[in-house]
C-alpha positions in Angstrom: 0.7 0.6 -21.8 4.1 1.1 -23.3 3.8 4.6 -24.6 3.7 6.5 -21.3 5.0 6.1 -17.7 2.6 4.3 -15.4 1.4 6.3 -12.4 0.2 5.1 -9.0 -3.3 6.3 -10.0 -3.1 4.2 -13.3 -2.2 1.1 -11.2 -5.2 1.6 -8.9 -7.5 2.2 -11.8 -6.7 -1.3 -13.1 -6.6 -3.1 -9.8 -9.7 -1.6 -8.2 -11.7 0.2 -10.8 -11.8 -2.3 -13.6 -9.8 -0.4 -16.2 -8.5 -2.6 -19.0 -4.9 -3.0 -20.2 -3.7 -2.6 -23.8 -0.1 -2.8 -25.1 1.1 -0.2 -27.6 2.6 -1.1 -31.0 5.9 0.5 -30.0 6.2 -1.7 -27.0 5.5 -4.8 -29.1 8.3 -3.9 -31.5 10.7 -3.6 -28.5 9.7 -6.9 -27.2 10.3 -8.6 -30.5 13.7 -7.0 -30.9 14.9 -8.2 -27.5 13.5 -11.7 -28.2 15.5 -12.0 -31.4 18.8 -11.5 -29.4 17.8 -14.2 -26.9 17.1 -16.7 -29.6 20.4 -15.9 -31.3 22.3 -16.6 -28.0 20.5 -19.9 -27.7 21.1 -20.9 -31.3 24.8 -20.0 -31.1 25.2 -21.8 -27.7 26.6 -18.6 -26.2 27.0 -18.9 -22.4 24.8 -16.3 -20.7 23.3 -16.4 -17.2 19.7 -17.5 -17.1 19.5 -18.1 -20.9 21.9 -21.0 -21.3 22.9 -21.6 -17.7 21.2 -22.6 -14.5 20.3 -20.1 -11.7 21.8 -18.9 -8.5 24.6 -21.3 -7.4 24.0 -23.3 -10.6 24.9 -20.3 -12.8 28.1 -22.1 -13.8 26.2 -25.1 -15.2 25.6 -24.7 -19.0 22.2 -25.9 -20.3 21.8 -27.4 -23.7 19.3 -26.0 -26.3 17.2 -29.1 -26.0 16.8 -28.6 -22.2 15.9 -24.9 -22.1 12.1 -25.4 -22.0 12.5 -28.0 -19.2 14.8 -25.6 -17.4 12.3 -22.8 -17.4 9.3 -25.0 -16.3 11.4 -26.6 -13.5 12.4 -23.1 -12.4 8.7 -22.2 -11.9 7.5 -25.4 -10.2 10.6 -25.6 -7.9 10.3 -22.0 -6.9 6.6 -22.1 -6.0 7.3 -22.3 -2.3 5.0 -19.5 -1.1 3.1 -20.0 2.2 0.5 -18.2 4.2 -2.7 -16.4 3.4 -3.3 -15.3 -0.2 -2.6 -11.7 -1.2 -5.8 -9.6 -1.6 -7.1 -9.6 -5.2 -6.2 -6.0 -5.9 -2.5 -6.5 -4.9 -2.3 -9.8 -6.8 -3.7 -8.1 -9.9 -1.3 -5.3 -9.4 1.6 -7.8 -9.5 0.5 -8.8 -13.0 0.1 -5.2 -14.2 3.6 -4.3 -12.9 5.1 -7.4 -14.4 3.6 -6.6 -17.8 5.0 -3.0 -17.5 8.4 -4.5 -16.9 8.3 -6.9 -19.8 7.0 -4.5 -22.4 10.0 -2.2 -22.2 12.0 -4.5 -24.3 14.8 -5.5 -22.0 13.6 -8.9 -20.8 13.6 -11.1 -23.9 10.2 -12.9 -23.6 7.9 -13.7 -26.5 4.9 -11.5 -27.1 2.5 -14.5 -26.5 3.7 -14.6 -22.8 2.8 -11.0 -22.3 -0.5 -11.3 -24.2 -1.6 -14.1 -21.8 -0.8 -11.9 -18.8 -2.8 -9.0 -20.3 -5.7 -11.3 -21.1 -5.7 -12.6 -17.5 -5.8 -9.0 -16.2 -8.6 -7.9 -18.5 -10.7 -11.1 -17.9 -10.3 -11.0 -14.2 -8.2 -14.2 -13.8 -6.2 -13.4 -10.7 -3.6 -15.9 -9.4 -3.7 -17.2 -5.9 -0.4 -15.9 -4.5 0.6 -16.7 -0.9 1.8 -13.7 0.9 5.0 -15.1 2.5 8.2 -16.6 1.1 10.1 -13.8 -0.5 13.5 -12.5 0.5 13.2 -9.5 -1.7 16.2 -10.6 -3.8 16.6 -12.2 -6.2 13.4 -10.4 -6.5 10.1 -11.9 -5.4 10.9 -15.4 -6.7 8.5 -17.6 -4.7 5.3 -15.4 -4.9 5.9 -14.6 -8.6 6.3 -18.3 -9.4 2.7 -18.8 -8.1 1.6 -16.2 -10.7 3.4 -18.1 -13.5 1.9 -21.5 -12.4 -1.5 -20.3 -13.5 -0.1 -19.2 -16.9 1.0 -22.9 -17.3 -2.4 -24.2 -16.3 -1.3 -25.1 -12.8 -1.7 -23.6 -9.4 -4.9 -21.8 -8.3 -6.6 -18.6 -9.4 -9.7 -16.5 -8.8 -12.0 -16.0 -11.7 -14.6 -13.3 -11.1 -13.7 -13.7 -7.4 -14.2 -17.5 -7.3 -11.1 -19.6 -6.3 -10.5 -22.4 -8.8 -7.7 -24.6 -10.2 -5.6 -22.5 -12.5 -6.5 -24.5 -15.6 -10.2 -24.3 -14.8 -10.0 -20.5 -14.2 -8.3 -20.0 -17.6 -10.9 -22.2 -19.3 -13.8 -20.3 -17.8 -12.3 -17.1 -19.1 -11.8 -18.7 -22.5 -8.0 -18.6 -22.3 -5.4 -21.2 -23.0 -2.3 -21.8 -20.8 1.1 -21.5 -22.4 2.2 -24.8 -24.0 5.7 -24.1 -22.6 8.1 -21.5 -21.5 11.0 -20.8 -23.8 14.5 -19.8 -23.0 14.9 -17.0 -20.4 11.1 -16.6 -20.0 10.7 -18.3 -16.6 13.4 -16.2 -15.1 12.1 -13.0 -16.8 8.7 -13.6 -15.2 9.8 -14.1 -11.6 13.1 -12.2 -11.1 11.8 -8.8 -10.0 10.3 -6.6 -7.3 6.6 -6.6 -8.4 5.2 -8.3 -5.4 6.7 -5.9 -2.8 6.0 -3.0 -5.1 2.3 -3.9 -5.6 1.7 -4.4 -1.9 3.6 -1.2 -1.0 1.9 0.8 -3.8 -1.6 0.0 -2.5 -0.4 0.8 1.1 0.9 4.2 0.1 -2.2 5.0 -2.0 -4.5 4.1 0.9 -2.2 5.9 3.3 -2.5 9.2 1.4 -6.3 8.9 1.6 -6.1 7.9 5.3 -4.0 11.0 6.0 -6.9 13.2 4.9 -9.1 11.4 7.4 -6.5 12.0 10.1 -6.8 15.8 9.5 -10.6 15.5 9.7 -10.3 13.5 12.9 -8.1 16.2 14.3 -10.7 18.8 13.4 -13.4 16.9 15.2 -11.3 16.5 18.3 -10.5 20.2 18.2 -14.2 20.9 18.2 -14.8 18.5 21.2 -11.9 19.9 23.2 -12.3 23.6 22.4 -8.9 23.5 20.7 -6.8 26.6 20.2 -6.6 27.6 16.5 -3.6 29.9 16.9 -1.1 27.0 16.5 -2.4 26.6 13.0 -1.5 30.1 11.9 0.2 29.9 8.5 3.1 32.2 9.7 4.2 29.6 12.2 4.3 26.9 9.5 6.0 29.0 6.9 9.0 30.0 9.1 9.8 26.3 9.4 9.1 25.5 5.7 8.1 21.8 5.6 5.3 21.3 3.0 3.4 18.6 4.9 3.3 20.9 8.0 2.1 23.9 5.9 -0.6 21.8 4.2 -1.9 20.3 7.5 -2.4 23.7 9.0 -4.2 24.9 5.9 -6.4 21.8 5.9 -7.4 22.2 9.5 -8.2 25.8 9.2 -10.5 25.1 6.3 -12.1 22.2 8.1 -12.8 24.3 11.2 -13.8 27.5 9.4 -16.9 29.2 11.1 -16.7 26.9 14.1 -18.1 28.3 17.4 -16.2 25.8 19.5 -12.7 26.7 18.6 -10.8 29.1 20.9 -7.7 31.3 20.8 -4.7 31.3 23.2 -5.8 32.8 26.5 -9.5 32.3 26.0 -9.7 29.1 28.1 -6.0 28.3 28.4 -2.7 29.5 27.1 -1.6 26.3 25.3 -3.0 23.0 24.0 -1.1 19.7 24.5 1.2 18.5 21.8 -1.4 16.1 20.3 -3.3 19.2 19.2 -0.8 22.0 19.1 1.9 20.0 17.4 -0.3 18.2 15.0 0.8 20.2 11.9 4.3 19.1 12.6 3.5 15.4 13.3 0.8 15.0 10.6 3.1 16.9 8.2 6.1 14.7 8.8 4.0 11.6 7.9 2.7 13.4 4.8 6.2 14.2 3.6 7.1 10.6 4.1 4.1 9.4 2.1 5.1 11.8 -0.7 8.6 10.5 -0.7 7.5 6.8 -0.8 5.0 7.6 -3.6 7.8 9.1 -5.6 9.9 5.9 -5.1 6.9 3.7 -6.0 6.4 5.5 -9.3 10.0 5.0 -10.2 9.8 1.3 -9.4 6.6 0.6 -11.2 8.3 1.8 -14.4 11.6 0.0 -13.7 13.2 -2.9 -15.4 14.0 -5.2 -12.5 14.8 -8.7 -13.9 18.1 -10.4 -14.7 19.8 -10.7 -17.0 18.8 -7.6 -18.9 18.8 -7.6 -22.7 20.3 -4.7 -24.6 19.5 -5.5 -28.3 20.9 -2.2 -29.7 24.3 -3.0 -28.2 24.0 -6.8 -28.8 24.6 -7.3 -25.1 23.1 -9.4 -22.3 24.2 -8.2 -18.9 23.8 -9.9 -15.6 23.4 -7.5 -12.7 21.3 -6.8 -9.6 18.2 -4.8 -10.7 16.1 -7.4 -9.0 17.4 -6.4 -5.6 14.6 -4.9 -3.5 16.7 -2.5 -1.3 15.6 0.6 -3.1 12.0 -0.2 -2.0 12.7 -2.0 1.2 13.9 1.2 2.9 11.0 3.4 1.7 8.5 0.7 2.8 10.0 0.5 6.2 9.8 4.3 6.4 6.2 4.1 5.2 5.4 1.8 8.1 6.9 4.2 10.6 5.0 7.1 9.2 1.7 5.2 9.3 2.4 4.1 12.9 2.9 7.7 13.9 -0.4 8.7 12.5 -2.1 6.2 14.8 0.1 7.3 17.8 -1.1 10.9 17.7 -4.7 9.9 17.0 -4.8 7.6 20.0 -3.3 10.4 22.3 -6.2 12.7 21.3 -8.7 9.9 21.8 -7.3 9.3 25.3 -7.6 13.0 26.1 -11.2 13.0 24.9 -12.2 10.3 27.4 -10.1 11.4 30.3 -12.0 13.7 32.7 -8.8 15.2 34.0 -7.9 16.4 30.4 -11.1 16.8 28.4 -12.2 20.3 29.5 -15.2 19.3 31.6 -16.7 16.6 29.5 -18.0 13.6 31.5 -15.6 10.7 32.2 -15.4 8.3 29.2 -18.0 10.5 27.4 -21.1 8.9 28.9 -23.7 10.1 31.3 -24.4 8.0 34.4 -20.8 6.8 34.5 -20.2 3.7 36.6 -23.4 2.0 35.4 -22.1 2.9 32.0 -18.5 2.4 30.9 -18.9 4.6 27.8 -15.8 4.9 25.6 -13.4 3.5 28.2 -12.5 0.4 26.3 -12.4 2.1 22.9 -9.2 3.7 24.2 -7.9 0.3 25.4 -8.4 -1.1 21.9 -6.7 1.8 20.3 -3.8 1.5 22.7 -3.5 -2.1 21.8 -3.3 -1.3 18.1 -0.7 1.4 18.5 1.5 -0.9 20.6 1.2 -3.6 17.9 2.2 -1.0 15.3 5.3 -0.2 17.3 6.4 -3.9 17.0 5.5 -4.0 13.3 7.4 -0.8 12.6 10.7 -2.4 13.4 12.5 -2.2 10.0 12.7 -5.4 8.0 15.4 -4.1 5.8 18.1 -4.2 8.5 18.0 -8.0 8.3 19.6 -10.3 5.8 20.0 -14.0 5.5 22.3 -15.5 2.9 20.7 -17.9 0.3 21.5 -20.1 -2.6 24.7 -21.5 -1.0 25.8 -17.9 -0.2 25.8 -16.9 -3.8 23.0 -14.5 -2.9 24.6 -13.3 0.3 22.7 -10.0 0.9 18.9 -9.8 0.5 16.5 -6.9 1.1 13.5 -8.3 3.0 11.6 -5.6 1.1 8.4 -7.7 0.7 8.2 -8.1 4.5 8.6 -4.4 4.8 5.7 -3.8 2.4 3.5 -6.4 4.1 4.2 -4.9 7.5 3.4 -1.4 6.2 0.1 -2.7 4.9 -0.7 -4.3 8.3 0.1 -1.1 10.1 -2.2 0.8 7.7 -5.1 -1.4 8.7 -4.4 -0.9 12.4 -4.1 2.8 11.9 -7.3 3.1 10.0 -9.1 1.5 12.9 -7.5 3.9 15.4 -8.6 6.9 13.3 -12.1 5.5 13.1 -12.1 5.3 16.9 -11.0 8.9 17.2 -13.6 10.1 14.8 -16.3 8.2 16.6 -15.2 9.4 20.0 -14.8 13.0 18.9 -18.4 13.0 17.5 -19.6 11.9 20.9 -17.6 14.7 22.6 -19.1 17.2 20.2 -22.6 16.1 21.0 -21.9 16.2 24.8 -20.4 19.7 24.4 -23.6 20.7 22.5 -21.5 22.8 20.0 -23.7 25.6 18.6 -22.0 25.7 15.2 -19.5 23.3 13.8 -16.9 24.1 11.2 -17.6 23.8 7.5 -15.7 20.5 7.2 -16.4 19.1 10.7 -20.1 19.6 10.2 -20.1 17.4 7.1 -18.1 14.7 8.8 -20.2 14.7 12.0 -23.4 14.6 10.0 -22.2 11.6 7.9 -21.1 9.7 11.0 -24.5 10.4 12.8 -26.4 9.1 9.8 -24.9 5.7 10.5 -24.1 5.8 14.3 -26.5 7.3 16.8 -25.5 9.3 19.9 -24.2 7.0 22.7 -26.6 7.5 25.6 -26.0 4.2 27.4 -23.7 1.2 26.9 -24.1 -0.9 23.8 -22.0 -3.2 21.7 -19.2 -0.9 20.5 -17.4 -2.8 17.8 -20.4 -2.4 15.5 -20.1 1.4 15.7 -16.3 1.2 15.1 -16.8 -0.9 12.1 -19.3 1.4 10.6 -17.0 4.4 10.9 -14.1 2.3 9.5 -16.2 1.4 6.5 -16.8 5.1 5.9 -13.0 5.6 5.8 -12.5 2.6 3.5 -15.0 3.9 1.0 -13.5 7.4 1.3 -17.0 8.9 1.8 -16.0 11.2 4.7 -13.2 12.8 2.6 -15.5 13.1 -0.4 -18.2 14.8 1.6 -15.8 17.2 3.3 -14.0 18.1 0.1 -17.3 18.8 -1.7 -17.9 21.5 0.8 -14.4 23.0 1.5 -12.2 22.0 -1.5 -9.4 19.5 -1.9 -7.4 18.6 1.2 -3.7 18.8 0.6 -1.1 16.2 1.4 
């Protein structure tokens, strides 16, 4: 790290795939240069926010040189006010990775030993226990980031190889030593930034991109079960409108359905399909374009300097500003939540059409023989409807709210961490709905007795049927749903389909 821009894929490689982190010599030189300026300000007694003053409303209170270490430690312990469930380990590790990437750019003024401990924690799998709630998204993610720093000081709680321990014990097991103290500016440099919201949102958008491919596959399976009309996916239709996500969706679906005997053309069985089939390139495509936009914003933010004050050693300046403010990410993460919710909305509408005997093109009611004795997939649709309704509540934007803090010194905040958390919650609901559509469509395909499936749908259907057998009579359904959801989580469906038809485009 330090000699190239971090990508979303780089972040996931560390947080989920066990890649190690190493800091470049160039970055270490920048860190040392910024630290020299901080120490000069302290030695000269120069008044500068967060270095020789208190924080927030206390920014006018000058702190003596003898009190700087106490000031930084007190900042961490007093700000460790997070509540709620702990963040998942990948998101918590991502917070450390992003904080390191912020600090090594040479604008934060911390000592190298502080960064080295964070890097060692990442590489030795010491992951702080970080409660998910308590951030306003400005001044950065103060409360949750403080829980990260507690472990660096031998306090708090942390996971070591997945086991939750006292922070000091976790470090000892990893053969690491806590910092003896935090020096001037370091406490503030470690907690004043957007790394919590950005890590949560980065994992949400990464998973959302993979989930979008599953949504196209689910659509293909539903098209097979409903004798869908392929004409709506003609590339000429997409190109005259021009949106990339729409164009790519239509291309994906045509590849997925290539060689299918079940697909029809306009006028064969009916003139038009309903919107949930016919307009899927437009609806899926709009969510794809949103995911691409959010990914772009995430990759800017994971390489951003977001603390305060910011050190400019070449200009001999320390400037206090607002780079910690989460608004640049709060709006995209709200947008991400809406895009993910819409993915579930259209998926549930296709699911409902599959089980409804008035709409499913002569399939049995609720996709089961001997209906009445058997309820079939009736309540699968209920469950999906519940999830999409919950998503609609969660999709209300967090970023339109603000509550003043620190005696009105911090009078506008972003709520960006709430936006990121909501998007991740919506993602989980949406994944379940898509699993339900895939499961239901496979049942419809078997009842339709399709002679030949498409090149992509055949792979998906085969993989599902290896785990979930045909539904001949009522059985416990949540087990089947969980099996298909696990296929989605592990990305096995997409991998199998792409092996046969090529990469699906977003």
